N, C-alpha and C positions, 0 to 999 in steps of 0.2 A: 358417040363413040370417042371422038376427040376429047370431050370434056371429062370423060371418065379417066382417060389416060393422063390428062395434063392439069387437072383441077388443083393439085397440090402445088404445082409450079406457080399458079396464080395466087392461091390462098396465102401461102408462106410469105411472099413479099409483101402482100397487102397487110398481114398481121404485123410484120416487122415495122412497116412504115407507121401503123396505127400506134404501136407501142412507143416508138420514138417520139411521135407527136404528143402523146399523152404525157410522156416524161418531160418533155419540153415545156409543156403548157402548166402542169401542176408542180413542176420543180421550181417555178418562180421566174422563168425566163421570159414570160410574156409581159409586155408592157401593160401597166395598170392592174396587174393581178395582186390579189391579197392586200390592197390598200397602198401599195407602193406607187410612187409618182416619179416617173423618170426625170421630169424637169425640176424636181424639188429635192436637192441633195441635202438640205438641212433638216429633213423630217425624220424623227426617230420612229421607233415601232409603236411608242405610245401615241403618236399623233401630235406631240407637243414639239415645237421647233426648238432647237438648241439655242442657248444664249449666244448672242454675237460676241466674238472676241473683241477686247479693247484694241483700238487702232494703235499699234506700236511701230508702223511703218514696215513690218515684216509679217509674213504669214507662216505659220508652222504647219508642216504636213503631218500625216499620221505617224511617220517614223521618228518624229521629234526633231527632225532637221529644219533649220530655218531656210526658207526659200524667198527670193525677192518678190515684193508685192507688184502685182500687175498695175500698170499705170497707162494713161493715154485716153483717147477720146475717139469719136467717130471720124474725126479728120485724119488721124494717122493710121486708121485701120484697125485699131484695138478698141475694146469695150470694157468699161469699168464693171466689176461685179456689183450687182445690186445689193444694198445693205439689207440685213435681216432684222426687223424690229422685234424686240421682246414683247410679247402680248401682256397687257395689264390683267393679271389674273384676279385682281380684286374686283374688277368689273364683271368677271364671270362668276363671281360668288365663291371663289376659292380663297381660303384664308392663307395668309403668308406670314412667315416669321422672320424676324430680324436675324442676320447672321450672328453666330455666337461670338462674344467678345473674348480676346486672348487674355488669359490669366497667368500670373506667375505662381503656379501651384507650389513650387518648390520654396517659395517665400511666405506662404500663407499658414498662419496658425490655425489649427482645427477648431479652436475654442471660439475666436472672435473674428476669424477670416480677415485678419489684418497682417501686413507684412511682419515677419518675425524680426524683432528688434536686434537679436544677437548678431545675425549675419549682416544686417545692414550697418551695424556699428563696428564691425570688424575692421581693422586697419587694412586698407586697400579696397574696401567696399564689397559689394556682393559678388563682383566678377573680376576682383583684382584691381589693377590700375597702374602698378608699378611697371616702369620700363625695365628692360634688362639691365641697364646701367645702375638704376636705383636698387635693384635687387643685389647687384654686386657690392654696391656701397653699403647696404644694410648688412650683408654678409661680412664685409670687412670690419664693420664696427663690432659685430658679434665676435669676430676673430681677435679682437683686441688690437687692431692695427692703428689706433689713434681716434678713439671715439671722442668727439668734441664735447659731449655733455657729461662724461663720467664724473670728472672733477678737474677744475682748473689746476694746471701745473705751475711750478715755480722755476723759472728759468735759471735764476742765480743759484738757487739750492741745487738743481740738477747738474749744472755745470760744475759746482764745487765738489760734487760727488763723483765727478769724471765723465759725465755724459757729454758727448760732443754733439753740439747742435748747429745745424746749418743756419747761418744768418738769413739766408734767402727764403728758406722754408719755415724756420722756426721749429723744425723737427730733427730727429737724428737720422742716420742713414737708412733706417728701416721705417721711416715715416711715423715715428713715435713722438708724441708731444712730451714736454717736460713733465716730470712727476710732481705731485704735491709735496710740499716740505714734510719731512720726516718719513716719507714712503720709500721703500726699496726700489732702486733702479733695476731695469731689465738686465739680465745676464745672458749672453749669447751662448746657446747650447754648445757650439763648437769649441768654446773656450773653457768649458767646465770639465774638472776632473772629479770623478766620484770616488769617494773613499770607502772604507769598511766600517767607518763610524756610524752607528745606528742611533736614530732618534725616533720620537713618536710625534704624530699629528693626528687631527681629527678631519674625516672627510664625510660628506653627506651628499646625496643626489635627490633633488625634488622636482616634480613636475606639477605641484599643487596649483599653479596659476591656471592650468588647463581646466581644473575643476570648475572654475568660474566662467569658462568659455567653451564648454563641450559642444555648443552649437557651431563653433568656429572650426572645430577639429575635423580632420579628414575622417569620414565615417569608418574607414577600414582600420583606423588606429584607435577607436574608442576602447576596445577590450584591453588595450595595453596600459591604460592609465589606472593605477591603483586607487582604491577607494579613498585612501587617506593622502594620496599624493607622493608618498615616499617610495622612491625606487631603492634607496639605501639610507636608512636612518643614520644619525651621526654615530660614526665608528671610528674608534682609535686604531691606527695602523703604524707600521714601522716604515721608515724611509731611511736613506743613506745620505750622508753629507754630500752636497752638491746636486742632489736631485731636485727636479722641478715638480710643479703641480701636475704637469702632463705625465711624468713618470709614475707618480703615485696613482693617478686615475687609471692609467693603463694596466698597472700591476693589480690594483684593487678590483678592477672590472674582471680580469682573468680569474682572480681568486673567488670572487662572488658569483661568477657565471653571468655577469651583466655585459650585454652587448655594447660595443663602442666603436664608432667609426670616425676616422679623422682624415684630414688632408694637410700636407705640408704646404705652407704659403711662403715661398722664397722672398716675396716682396716685404713681408713682415718678419721673416726669418723665425717663424713660429708655426706650430701645429694648430690647425683650426678644427674644433670638434663639430663635426657634421651631425652625428646622431648618438644617442645613448638610449638603451633599452628599446631600440628600433623606433624611437621618436626623433624625427629629423627636423632640421630647419624648414620652415615654411608649411610644416604639417598643421599648424594651428594659425594660419594667416601669413601674409607676406612679410610681417615684421617679427616673426617668431624664430626661436632658435635657443641655443645654450649659452649661458654666461656663467662666470665664476667670480667668487669674491673670496678674499682671504682676510681674516680678522675684521670683517665688516667693510672692507674697501674693495671696490670693483677696479682692478688695475686696468690701465689703458694700453696694455700690451698683451701678447698671447701667453697662453698658460705654459708653454715649453720655455719661456724666458723668465718665469717667476721661480726664483731659487728659494726653496723652503728653509725655515728655521724651526728649531725644536718648539713644540707646542702650538704651531700654527693651526688655525681652524679654517678648513677649506669648504666652501659651500658651492655646489654646482646647482644652478636653478634654470628651469625652462621659462623663458619670457615669451609672452604673446604679443608684446608691444614694444619691442626694442628696448627693454629694460625698465620702462615706466612702471610696470606692475610689480617689479621686484626691487625698486629703489635704486636702479643703477643708471639712471639717465636724468641729468639736471636735478639730481637729488642731494648732492653732497657739496654743493658750491657752484660758483659761477665764474 
């Protein structure tokens, strides 16, 4: 009688205990179950031990944080962790492969799998190399602030034409070297009065040097380079008495829809042309940028200090090697 009335009070707790025990056992909580070994923390599911980390004096936990290495011996109450040796898989008949060698795929030619000559020969190398100051110096030379290699100047001639040269520096107040004999001296923009008298000159803009060094060029700028290198073919334009090369470039760019960006450089009292047609300095190497010549001469001063005369021929050229490739560096004298 008692069993009939109370059997469920006994059966239910027994069933609950059985279910919990089964869950504990088959859920992986039991020691030694399903191949796990409580004493071996370096064993993976595949049964192969993890490779022992290199001894760097620290141990890295699962979170990536660095924790101090355990040290000591049986004498001080601590115990060093046993080293885990990497098994020799070749003895077990398992083939092993050497780790892949790192390759510079960005410098490999698909034809012969050798380093691309163009990038390696670029001024500055494959990863640059110029310091910040060297870049500033290169930019200064392109700005026309006294490039030492454009052409040797004549001090006596320059002084006879009114150029004031500091005997300590050998340059004028804007760090410009004497000009060669027969060449025009710089004229300071703030001293110029522009008249209504009109003249004509010829101006052109070329980036043809980039065509020989397309592998040096910023990939995002490739589509900007015309097939023949001409951004503006030689074009006759009007200018006004007193205007400079910079004035003509600025006005012609607006008329022709050609982008141009410049920066005033007070140190040289001149405008520095940073970009034309969205092609900027350093776009084709660390020694690249815009230079100008007038009547075949590369002035050693900025374009806003060169006062034009009737019939002058202005050529703006993009250089990839600080003027060497356009004949503007150590090319007209020493």
